[in-house]
N, C-alpha and C positions, 0 to 999 in steps of 0.2 A: 374492257374498255378502262380508259385511264384518263381522269379528269385532273388538271392543274391550277391548283385554287388559289397561285401567286404570280400573276403576272402582271407585265406593263406594254403599255405599249412604246416600241424605241424611237423615240421621237421627240425633236427637237421645239418640236407642236406645242407638248405637255410636261418636256422636262424642261425647267432653265438650264439656260449654258452656265448661269452662273452656279447652278447645281450640280452639272459636269466640271464645270472646271475645278470644283468644292475638293469630288471625288477626285479628281486625275491628282490634286495637290496633296491629298492623303497619301496618293499610291506612290508617288514621286518622294515623299519623306519615306515612306518606307523602303523604299528599293533602294533608297542612297544610305541607308544604316545597314542593310546587307554586300550590295555593290554600285557602282559608278554606274545609273541607270539612263535610260535617254531624259533631253530637256524635257521641264513641263510644256513648253508649249507644245512639244510634239506629243506626249503621251496626253493632253488636253483635246489635239484636234484628232486622236486615232478612237478618243473618248466619242467625242461630236461624231467622227464618221458611223461612229455606229450607231446611233441614233437619228437613221435616216428614213426607215422605213413605216412611213408616216402613216402609209393604208392597212398596216400588218400584215403584209401579203409573206412576205418572208420570213414572221411569224408562224402564220400557216404553212409554210412548206415546212418549215421543221416542228411542227404539232404534226404533218402528216408522216413526217419521217420517220417519227417515234411512237406511233399510233397513239397519240394524246388525241382524244374527241372534240375535247372542249375547255376551253381554260377562261379562269376569273380575269380581268382588267383591273387592274385597282388604278385610280384616279385621284395621285396625292392632290391638296391644296395648298401649296407653298404662296399664297398671294400674300401674306402678312412678312415674309424674310426674304424670299428674293424676286427681283424684277422679271419682270422678262416672259410670264406664265398669261396667257388667255385665260378669260373669268370661267366660273363655273360653268353657267350656261352654253360658253363657245366649244367647251370640251367634252360637256355633254353632248351636245347634238353631234358634233364628230364623234364620239366614240357609236353614238347609235346609229350611223352612216356605215360607220365600218362594221358593226354587226348585220347594217342590211347586206355589204358586199361581202359578207363573208356568214351568212346564213345559218344556225344552228352552232358555232363556232366557240361564241363567248358569250357570259356572264357580266355586269359592269356595275363594281361598286366605283362612285363620286366620292370625289372627296369633301370634307366639312374642315369649318376651324370657328369653337368656341364665339370668336370675338367678333365673329360679324354678329352676333345677338340673334335675338328672337325673329328677326327681319330674313336673316340667316338660314335659321332654321324653314320658315319658310318657304325661304327661295328653294331648299334644299328639299321640300313634299311635293313642290310645285314640279320640280325637274324630275325627279323619282315619277312621280304619276305621268308630265308630257311624255319620256321616253322609256318607259317600264324599265328602269333601271333596280336592281340586286340588291342593293348590299350600301354602307357608307361606309369610308375610309379613312384613318385618322393617322395624322402622324403628328405624335406627340412633341418629339424632336423642336420643332415648330416652336415651341414656349408654351404647351398645356397641358396639365394633367390628364389623363382621360376620366378622371373621376371628377373634373371640375364642374360643379354644377350649372354652369353656364350651357352645358354638352347637355343638360338634361333633355329640353324642348326636343332637339335632335334625337337623341335618342324614345320620347313619344312619338316620335312620328317613326322611326324603326319598332316601335312594337306594335303600333297600329298597323301596322304592313307586311310586318310579319319578316323584318330585314334585321341579314343579319350586319354587325361591326366589327370590323378587322383593323386592329389597332397595333400600329408599327411599334416592337419591342426593343432594343438593345440600340449597338452602334450606330452612326449613320455619316454624313457630311461631316469635315470636321469643324463648320463655324457657327454646327447647331448643338443643342443640347445633349447630354448624355441624361441627363439627372430627371426630366420628363419622361422619359422612355423606358423605366426601370418596369418591369410585369406588375408587379405587386401594385405598382399604381391602380394598378386596371378593378382592382378588387372590390371597392367600394361601390363602383356603378356597377358592375356585375348583380352586387348584392341586391343593390336598389332596385335594378330591370332585371329578373331572376328570367323572366321569358324572353330577354332578347339574348343570342348567343353573340357570344364576344369570342374574335377568334386573336390567339394572340400571335400576329406576323413576325416569324426568326424564332419562334418561343421553345422550337423543337432544334435550335441549336445554337442559339444564346443564353445564358439563363436561365437553363434547363429544370437546376434545379427547382428553383422557383415556380419556373413556369408550370411543371410537369405537379408539383403540387397545388398550385392550384386547379387546373385542369384534373385531377385528381379528385376534389372534395367540390370546387365548386361544379356546378352541374350545366351551367350553362358557359363554363370557358373551356376553348378549345384551344390546343397548340398550332402553327404550320413547321412545313421545314422548309420555308423559304432560302435562298441560299446560303445550302449545304454545302454545292460544292467549291464554293470558293471562304469559308470563311477556316479559319485555322485552329482545326480540333485535333486534341492527340490521334495519331492512329493514324488520322485522314479519313475524309466522309464516310469512306462504305463502312468502318468499323465505328464508327461513328453513328452513324443512323441504324445499324444493328444495334446498337447499346438502348438506345432511344424507344427501338422497338421490344426489346425486352424488361421495358418500365411497368408496365401491368395499365397500360392507358390507351392501348390504339383505338381503343373506342372514342377517346379522343383528337386524334392526330390526324391532321387533311392534309395531304402531300401538296406540297407549293413546289415551284425550283428557282421563280425571282426572274426570272425572263426581262432584261438581258442580259444579266451577269452571267450568264452559261456561255455567251458567245465566247468569252475566255478560258470558258475549260471543253471545249468541243462539239458543246451545241448539246440541244436535246437528244437526237437521236442516242449519240455518245454515252450520256447520259442514264436517261429513261434502260437500257439497253443491258446499264451494266447492274442499273435495279432491280430490272423483270428477271433477266438471264443470266446474272452473274454465280446466282449462289449464296455470297455471303449476307447484302445488306438480307434476306430475307430468312438467311440459317436460322429454324428453329423458332419460326413465325408462320401460325398457322394459315391456311390460302381464307379462311375467313376474317383473319385481321389482317394479312393483304387485302384483302376486298375492299374492306372498312378501310383503311389509310388510299388505297389507290382511287377509291370511287366514292364509296359511301357515306364516309363521315362528310362530305362536302356537300352531299344531298340533303343529309339531316338537317343542316340549318340554313338553308336556301328556303326562303316561302314555298310556300306552295304549288305557285304560280311559277315560281322561277325552278324549281327543280321539277315541275310536269314539263317542262321544255327541254329536257333531255332524253324526255322518252322514257316509257316501263322498265324499271328494274326492281327486279325479284327482291321482297323482304324489307323496301323501302324502308323507310320508318321516320316522320321527324322527331327528332328529340333534342331538342335547344334547351327545354328546361329538364331532361329526367339523365340522372349516374348512368 
């Protein structure tokens, strides 16, 4: 049984077209440095066409083919930096409807932005309670530090409901800032809220040295592998993941793909097949550690109610505040 801790609904209903265009622009610039690539408008339209899975039907089909039982759907809040995104209440409602359409397949982490203030924290709490949401998603490249004190009312909501906080780290769309997405910036918040699990999105792929150091020494910090197949890493992603799984922090690594990025690299079935059956990714890694990475660690950071939704799993134990 495999759980994917890092997915998005590939839909222009949730991801602003401005963000898709920004990503296409970055891709266009990189391609032009190597060889003449397709025109920017064609790249943008191609990327937009990949984001029409509005009810997650295609994602579920990919999960079925890959043998992924459940996934976390992340709902970023781009409202302060990009036009065209529905409000958080509308996106929470839609993601709730997607869960009803595909029962037993998804957990949902809702976005937040500290500039919405304490009223935003109260609205976040209301949406969590109304729809039974499972965590919070932060996107610091929008212009704030994950340790900004204005986020503390949100963290109090997460602490009271035992929800994990998923924090994007590393590079992103060209127009957003990278300086607030450094992994080390999570440290103060993790220290001030030791019983809240913090998951460093992409922490197993970018800024790995700092992310793995934090995971090794902060009991409530975890890293995920989101975006591994699309990141420029030495020797390719297969060798990179094997190096990551030999760092001694497998009790803190959560498997994640960052779908829909995988549409550009052959889909979930090929990626998961290479991980599960290829032999190299888990070479020298014990079966127990493989189970932790592919399933158990995600269950550990989820609230007891959210973890219970996955059904009984031998040896399950919540360890958000233990090393």
